[in-house]
C-alpha positions as CSV (number, residue, x, y, z in Angstrom):
1,M,-1.1,-0.1,-37.1
2,P,-0.4,-0.2,-33.3
3,T,-3.2,-1.6,-31.2
4,T,-4.4,0.1,-28.0
5,A,-6.1,-1.4,-25.0
6,K,-9.6,-0.8,-24.9
7,K,-10.6,1.4,-21.8
8,T,-13.4,0.2,-19.8
9,K,-15.9,2.6,-18.1
10,Y,-17.0,2.2,-14.7
11,Y,-20.1,3.9,-13.0
12,L,-20.1,4.4,-9.2
13,D,-23.1,5.1,-7.0
14,I,-21.8,7.4,-4.3
15,D,-23.4,9.8,-2.0
16,P,-23.6,13.3,-3.4
17,D,-21.8,14.5,-0.3
18,L,-18.9,12.2,-1.0
19,R,-18.8,13.1,-4.7
20,N,-18.7,16.7,-3.8
21,R,-15.7,16.3,-1.5
22,V,-13.8,14.2,-3.9
23,K,-14.4,16.8,-6.6
24,A,-13.5,19.7,-4.5
25,F,-10.4,18.0,-3.2
26,A,-9.3,17.0,-6.9
27,S,-9.9,20.6,-7.8
28,L,-7.8,22.0,-5.3
29,K,-5.0,19.8,-6.5
30,G,-5.5,21.0,-10.0
31,K,-6.7,17.6,-11.3
32,T,-9.9,16.3,-12.5
33,M,-12.1,14.0,-10.4
34,R,-11.3,11.2,-12.8
35,D,-7.4,11.7,-12.5
36,W,-7.6,12.0,-8.8
37,L,-9.7,8.7,-8.5
38,I,-7.4,6.9,-10.7
39,E,-4.3,8.0,-8.6
40,A,-6.3,7.1,-5.4
41,I,-7.0,3.6,-6.9
42,I,-3.4,3.0,-7.9
43,A,-2.0,4.2,-4.6
44,K,-4.5,1.7,-2.7
45,L,-3.6,-1.1,-5.0
46,E,0.2,-0.5,-4.4
47,D,-0.4,-0.5,-0.8
48,E,-2.4,-3.6,-0.8
49,I,0.4,-5.2,-2.8
50,D,3.1,-4.0,-0.5
51,A,1.1,-5.4,2.5
52,S,0.6,-8.7,0.9
53,E,4.4,-8.9,-0.1
54,G,5.3,-8.0,3.4
55,L,3.2,-10.7,4.9
56,A,4.6,-13.1,2.6
57,S,8.1,-12.2,3.5
58,L,7.2,-13.0,7.2
59,T,6.5,-16.5,6.4
60,K,10.1,-16.9,5.0
61,A,12.3,-18.4,7.7
62,E,15.7,-17.8,5.9
63,G,17.8,-15.3,7.6
64,T,15.7,-15.1,10.7
65,L,16.3,-16.0,14.3
66,S,14.0,-17.8,16.8
67,L,12.8,-15.8,19.7
68,E,15.0,-17.9,22.0
69,S,18.2,-17.1,19.7
70,Y,17.3,-13.6,19.8
71,L,17.0,-13.4,23.5
72,E,20.2,-15.5,24.1
73,S,22.2,-13.1,21.9
74,R,20.8,-10.0,23.9
75,Q,21.8,-11.7,27.1
76,D,25.4,-12.4,25.6
77,N,25.6,-8.8,24.6
78,T,24.5,-7.5,28.1
79,K,27.0,-9.7,29.8
80,K,29.8,-8.5,27.4
81,A,29.1,-4.9,28.2
82,D,29.5,-5.5,31.9
């Protein structure tokens, strides 16, 4: 018999106006408020992960140029074009 992950319920205290806006927007998209919120949470999580990975990649020096090297290469290209 396969085991399934136990789902956890979370209760949010949100302003009634915000709840109504979320519910209305979800409805316009043909979704339940629960489904819309789960999609929004996943999208936010993916954005945060992408941002973290992007920042981490900025710390890697491999394959990068110093500012001085970049500016020198630009000057060299300008001289060759003249």
